[in-house]
C-alpha positions in Angstrom: 19.7 3.1 3.3 16.7 2.6 5.5 14.8 1.8 2.3 17.3 -1.0 1.5 16.8 -2.5 5.0 13.0 -2.3 4.7 13.1 -3.7 1.1 15.4 -6.6 2.2 13.1 -7.4 5.1 10.1 -7.5 2.9 11.9 -9.4 0.2 12.8 -12.1 2.6 9.5 -12.3 4.4 7.5 -13.6 1.4 8.2 -17.2 2.5 9.3 -16.6 6.1 8.0 -15.2 9.3 9.0 -11.6 10.3 11.4 -12.9 12.9 13.2 -15.1 10.2 13.4 -12.1 7.9 15.0 -10.0 10.5 17.5 -12.8 11.3 18.2 -13.0 7.6 19.5 -9.4 7.8 21.9 -10.7 10.5 22.8 -13.4 8.0 23.5 -10.9 5.3 26.1 -9.2 7.4 27.6 -12.4 8.7 27.9 -13.7 5.1 29.6 -10.5 3.9 32.0 -10.5 7.0 32.9 -14.1 6.5 33.7 -13.4 2.8 36.0 -10.4 3.6 37.7 -12.3 6.4 38.4 -15.3 4.2 40.0 -13.1 1.6 43.7 -12.4 1.9 44.1 -14.7 4.9 47.7 -13.6 5.5 46.1 -10.5 7.1 44.5 -12.8 9.7 47.9 -14.3 10.9 48.1 -14.1 14.7 45.2 -11.6 14.9 44.2 -10.9 18.5 40.9 -9.4 17.7 38.3 -8.4 15.0 36.8 -5.0 15.1 33.7 -4.4 13.0 32.5 -0.9 11.9 29.3 -0.4 10.0 28.6 2.8 8.0 26.4 5.1 10.2 23.5 4.8 7.7 23.4 0.9 8.0 23.9 0.3 11.7 22.3 -3.1 12.5 19.9 -3.2 15.4 21.1 -4.2 18.9 19.9 -7.8 18.5 21.6 -8.2 15.1 24.8 -6.6 16.4 24.8 -9.1 19.4 24.3 -12.1 17.0 27.1 -10.9 14.8 29.5 -10.4 17.7 28.6 -13.8 19.2 29.0 -15.5 15.8 32.4 -14.0 15.0 33.7 -14.7 18.5 32.6 -18.3 18.3 33.9 -18.9 14.8 37.3 -17.0 15.0 38.0 -17.4 18.7 39.2 -13.9 19.2 38.0 -10.8 21.0 35.3 -8.8 19.0 35.2 -5.0 19.1 33.1 -2.3 17.5 35.9 0.2 17.5 37.1 2.5 14.7 40.8 2.7 13.7 41.3 5.8 15.9 39.6 4.0 18.9 41.7 0.9 18.4 44.9 3.1 18.4 43.7 5.0 21.5 43.1 1.6 23.3 46.7 0.6 22.4 45.6 -2.3 20.1 48.5 -1.8 17.7 51.9 -3.4 17.4 54.9 -1.0 17.3 53.9 1.5 14.6 50.4 2.8 15.1 49.5 1.8 11.5 50.1 -1.9 12.4 47.1 -3.3 14.2 47.2 -6.4 16.4 43.9 -7.6 14.8 41.8 -6.8 11.8 39.5 -3.9 11.2 36.4 -4.7 9.1 34.2 -2.0 7.6 30.9 -2.5 5.9 29.3 0.4 3.8 27.1 1.3 0.9 24.5 -1.4 0.8 22.8 -1.2 -2.5 19.9 -3.2 -3.8 19.9 -3.7 -7.6 16.7 -4.3 -9.6 16.3 -7.7 -8.1 14.9 -7.5 -4.6 16.7 -10.6 -3.4 20.2 -9.3 -4.2 22.4 -6.8 -2.3 25.8 -5.4 -3.0 28.0 -4.2 -0.1 31.3 -2.5 0.0 33.6 -4.2 2.5 37.1 -3.6 3.6 39.7 -5.3 5.8 42.6 -3.4 7.3 45.7 -4.7 9.2 48.3 -2.1 8.3 49.2 0.4 5.6 50.8 -2.4 3.7 48.0 -4.9 4.5 44.5 -4.0 3.5 41.9 -5.1 1.1 38.5 -3.8 -0.1 35.9 -5.2 -2.4 32.3 -5.1 -3.5 30.4 -8.2 -2.3 27.2 -9.3 -4.1 24.9 -11.4 -2.0 21.7 -13.2 -2.9 18.9 -14.5 -0.7 18.5 -18.2 -1.7 16.9 -21.1 0.1 16.3 -18.9 3.2 19.8 -17.6 3.6 22.2 -15.0 2.2 24.8 -16.4 -0.1 27.8 -14.6 -1.7 27.4 -14.8 -5.5 30.2 -12.4 -6.5 33.2 -10.7 -5.0 34.8 -7.9 -6.9 38.2 -6.6 -5.6 38.4 -2.8 -5.4 41.9 -2.3 -3.9 44.6 -4.2 -2.3 47.9 -3.3 -0.5 
């Protein structure tokens, strides 16, 4: 996974400064999160928060994490957490049954870089309850100095 991040940074830095390339990784995550949030918007109804969990192998750096949190808070006007499902339940951030969250839990995992260096696929999921969840593979491409979603392949929905 480290190789993917290094490859992405080098793929983006051909026409940009190193700082812009690093910010484009932040842009990669923001584009993927926006895509999964905008899918099945019924799960967003009356959400009180968004919690984002990255696979251990792809944790963004502190600066990227802070940019992501600020971006999501500004755009969606809710509290942003970095808590797992168990941590959300432990904090009492559920409604009635523990399987019904008061917000949405987003998980990002398995970044893969196909043969083209400017493309990345990411597995993303959104959970609100046992009857309200969605997961997909999101394909992003680095175009015109930003990450853009080029395909969204549903994996499961409940």
